[in-house]
N, C-alpha and C positions, 0 to 999 in steps of 0.2 A: 412516599406513600406506601402504606402497608395494606395488603389485601389478603384475603383468606380463601383457599380453594380446597375442594374435596371431590373425589371421584364418586359420582352418584349414577348408578345404572350405566356404567361404562363411559360416562361423559364428565368432562371437567366442569365443575359447577362452582360459581363464586358464592361464598357464604357472607351473610350480612355481619356476623360477629364471629369471634374466635371460637374454635372448637378443637378439643384435644385430638391429636392425630391428623390434623389438616396440614395442608401446605401453606406456609406463611411466606409471602413474597414481599420483600422490602426493597423498593426502588427509589433511590434518592431520598432516603428517610430524613426527616427533620430531627432536631435535637430531642424533641418530645417523643418521637417514634423510636429513636435509638434507646432512650431511657425505658420505653415500654418493652423493647426486646430484652434488655438487661434485667430490669426489675421484675416485670410480670412473667416473662417466659423463661427467665433464668439463663439466658445465653451469656457465655463468657464475654466480658467487655473487650478483651484483647482480640477475640475472634471477630467481633463486630468491627472493630477498628481496622483489623487487617483486611477484612472483606471490602471495606469502603476505600481502601488505598488502591488507586488505579495502577500504581507502580509496583504493587506487590507481585512477586513472581509466583508461578504455579507451584503448589506444594500441597502436602497433606500432613496433618498432625492430629493427635487425639489426646485428650486429658479430661479426667473426671467424668467419664461417661459421655463426653461430647466430642464429635469429630468435625474438623474443619477441612474442607477441600476447596482450594482456590484454583480456578481454571481460567485460562486466557481464552477469550472469545473474540471473533473478528467483527468489525463494523466499518461502515463507510462514512467518511466525512469529506466536505468540499472546502478547499482553501479559497477564500474569497479574493485574496490579492492576485493570485495567478489564475483563478477559476479552473483549478485542476482537481480531479477526483483522487483522493488518497485513501487507501485501505490501511487500517491500523487495528490495534487490539486493545481491549480493556479486560479487567478481571471481574469475575463473579465469585462470590463466596457462598459455598454450600455448607450449611451447618446441620449436622445430624444430632439431635438430642433424643433422649428416651421417649419424649412425648411428640415431637414434631419434626417435620422436614422444612428447613428454613433456607431461603435464598436471599442474599443481600448483594446489592450492586449500587455503584455510585451514579450510574446512568442507565437510561432505558436501552435495552438490547432486544434484537429481533428474536433471539433464542427464547428468552423468558416470555415474550409476547405470544410466541407460537404455542407454548404449553398453556398459557393462561387462556388463550382463545380456543383451546381444544383442537388445534390443528394436528397435534401429534396423537395418534391413536394408541390404545393399549397401555395407557399410563394409569397406574394405581397409586394414589398418594400414600396409602398405608404401607406399601411395599417400598421402603425407603431406599434400599440398595438398588433395586430395579429402577426406581425413579432416577436415582443418581446416574446410573449407567445410561439411561435413556437420554438424559441431558448431555452427557459426554459424547454419545453417538451423534446427537444432533449438532453439537459443536464441531465435531470432526467433519460431518457432512457439509456444514456451512462453510468451513474452511475450503473444501474442495470446490464448492459453488463459486466462491469469491475468486479462487485461483483461476478457474475457467473464465470468469469475467475479466480478470486482469490480462489473460492471454488474448482474449478477443479485443479488448481495449487497446492493448499494445499493437496488435496487428492493424487496427483501424487508424491509430495515431501514426504508425509507420507509413501507411498509404497516404495520409495527409502530408507527411513530411516530404514525400516524393514530389508533391505538387507545390507546396507553399514554402517549406523550409523556414518556418517562423519560430520565434522563441516559445510561443504557446505550446506547440507540440513537443518541443524539447523539455519544457517544464513538466509536461504530462508524463513523458517517459521517465524523467528523473523521479517523479512522485511514485510511479509504479515500481521503480527499482527500490525505492525506500520501503514501499509496502511489502515487497517480497522479503526484505531483510526483517521487518517486524514479524511477518508471518513465520519465517523460518525460526526465529528465536522463540516465539511463543509455542510453536508446534513441538519443538524439541523439549521445552519445559513441560508441556502437557504429557509428552511421551514418558518422561521420567516419573511424573505423578501417577500415570496409569500403571506403570510397571510396579510401583510401590503398592498400589491397590491390588494388583494381580497376585502379589505374594500372600495376601489374605491375613496378614498380621494385624492390620489396623481395622479393616472392615471384613466381617465374616462373609464369605462368598459360598453360595451353593453352586451346584454343577451348572445349572442354567445361567447363573450369573457369570460364571467363568467363561462360558461360551460367548455370552454377549460382550463381556469385557475384551475377549480376544478379538472379536469383530471390530470393536472400537479401536483397538491397537492397530489392526490391519488398516483401517481407514486413516488413522493418524500417520502411519508409515507411508501410505500412498500419498497423502497430502504433503509430507516432507519431501518425497521424491519428486512430486509435481513442482513443488516450490524450487527445488534445486535445478530442475530442468528449465523452468521458465526464467529463473534468475540468470542462468548461463546464456540463454537465448537473448534476453533483454540486455545483458551486459555486452554481448557481442554486437548487438544492434546499435547500442550507444557508441561503442568504439568505432563502428563502421561509419555512422553519421558524423562523428567527430572528424574522421579522416576525410569524408566527403566535403564537409564545410571548410576544412583547412585547404583542401585541394581547390575548391571553388574560389577561395580567397586568393590563392596563388595565381590562378588563371586571370582573375580580375587585375591583380597587380602586374602581371606580365603584359596584359593588353594596355594598361595605363602607361607602363614604361615604354612600350612601342609607340604609342600615340605621342608621348612626351618627346621621344627622339625625333619623330617626324616634325612636330611643331617647333622644335628648336632650330630647324634649318633656316626659316625666315629671319630669326634673330641674328644668326651668324652672318647671312648674306647682307642684310641691311646694316648690320654693324660695320662691316667692311666699307660699304658704300657711304656711310655717314662719317667715316674718319677723315681727318684733315690730312690726306695723303695725295701727293702729286700723281697724276695719271688717270684720274676719274673725272676730269673737267668736261669731256665731251660725251659722257655716258648719260643717256636719258633714263627715265623711270622704267621704261619697258624692258631694258636689259636686265636689271636685277630681279624684276618680277619673273621674267622668263627663266632666268637661272634658278630662281627659288622654286618655281613650279616643277622644273625638270628634276632638280635634286630631290624634292619631296616625293615625286612620283617614283623615282628610282629607289629611294629609301623604302617607300611603302612596298614596292614589289619585292625587294630583297627581304624585308622583315616578314612579309606574307609567306614567302617560300620557306623561311626558317620556322614558320608556325607560330609567330609571335601574336597573331590575331585570333588564335583558336583557343 
C-alpha cells in the first residue's frame, strides 16, 4: 500500500493524491505499486528491490542524485508452536530523491505507523535530512524500549522457572537469548551506517543535523551496551538453570537408586528361601518375612544416614 503525507500546520496530514515534496510511504507494495515507484516517481529499481529485502544489511549508498539508507528496526512476533515471544528485526529502506522522501518496507512496522499517525512531533516532511534523522532516533529509542521489555520478561520467566521448571519457560528464555543476538547484530550494523552519515560525504549535514545525529549515535551505543549486558545476564541465567536441572536429575536418580537397593532385598531373601537346598524344611513363611523387614529397615537407615534420600 502506498500513502502520501505532508506536514500541514505542524501536523502530519495524509494526502489523497501524490504531491511533489511529500512523504511517500510504501508498505508491502504490490507489483503495480512497485512499478509506480519506479516509472512514475523515478526511483531506482535496485533501491526498491534492496529496500524490500528483509535480509538486507543496514547500509547507505548514493547514485544519480538518489540516496538509499537501509536501517534495521525491531519488531515483536510470537512463535505459535512454543507460544513464546520473540523479538527480531526487519529492514526499512529510506530513499531520498530530489523531489520526495520515500520509505519502503516489506512489512508493517510500528516506527512508520507512529510517524504516519502524527505521534512524533516536530517532523517536517520537506526537511528530508531532519526527517531521516528523526526516524533513526525513533528506531534507536524503540530498540531501547524493547531491550527493557526483554529484561523484564526474562526476570518474570526466571521467577516462573523457580516454581514450575517447565519447558515453556526454557523455550521463552532461549527465544529472548536469540532476540538479543538479533538486536546486537542489527544495532552494530546501524551504528556503522550512522557513522558513514556523520562524515557528511553522502548526505549534507548542517550544524543542527550533526548534533541530532550525534544524539542518535549516543542512543545506539547505549542500546548496544544494554544489549551486551542483558545478553551476559541471560546467558549466565541459562547456564545456571541448566546446572540446576542437571543437579535435580542427579538427585532423582540417586533416590531411585537407593529405593532400588532397598527393594532388591526381598528378592534376595526369598530367592534363597525358594532354592532346593537342604536346611530350610522347618522354616515357615514368618521367618523370611521377618528377616526381609529387618534387612530393609537396616538398609533404609544406613542409606538415609548417607544422604541417599535427599
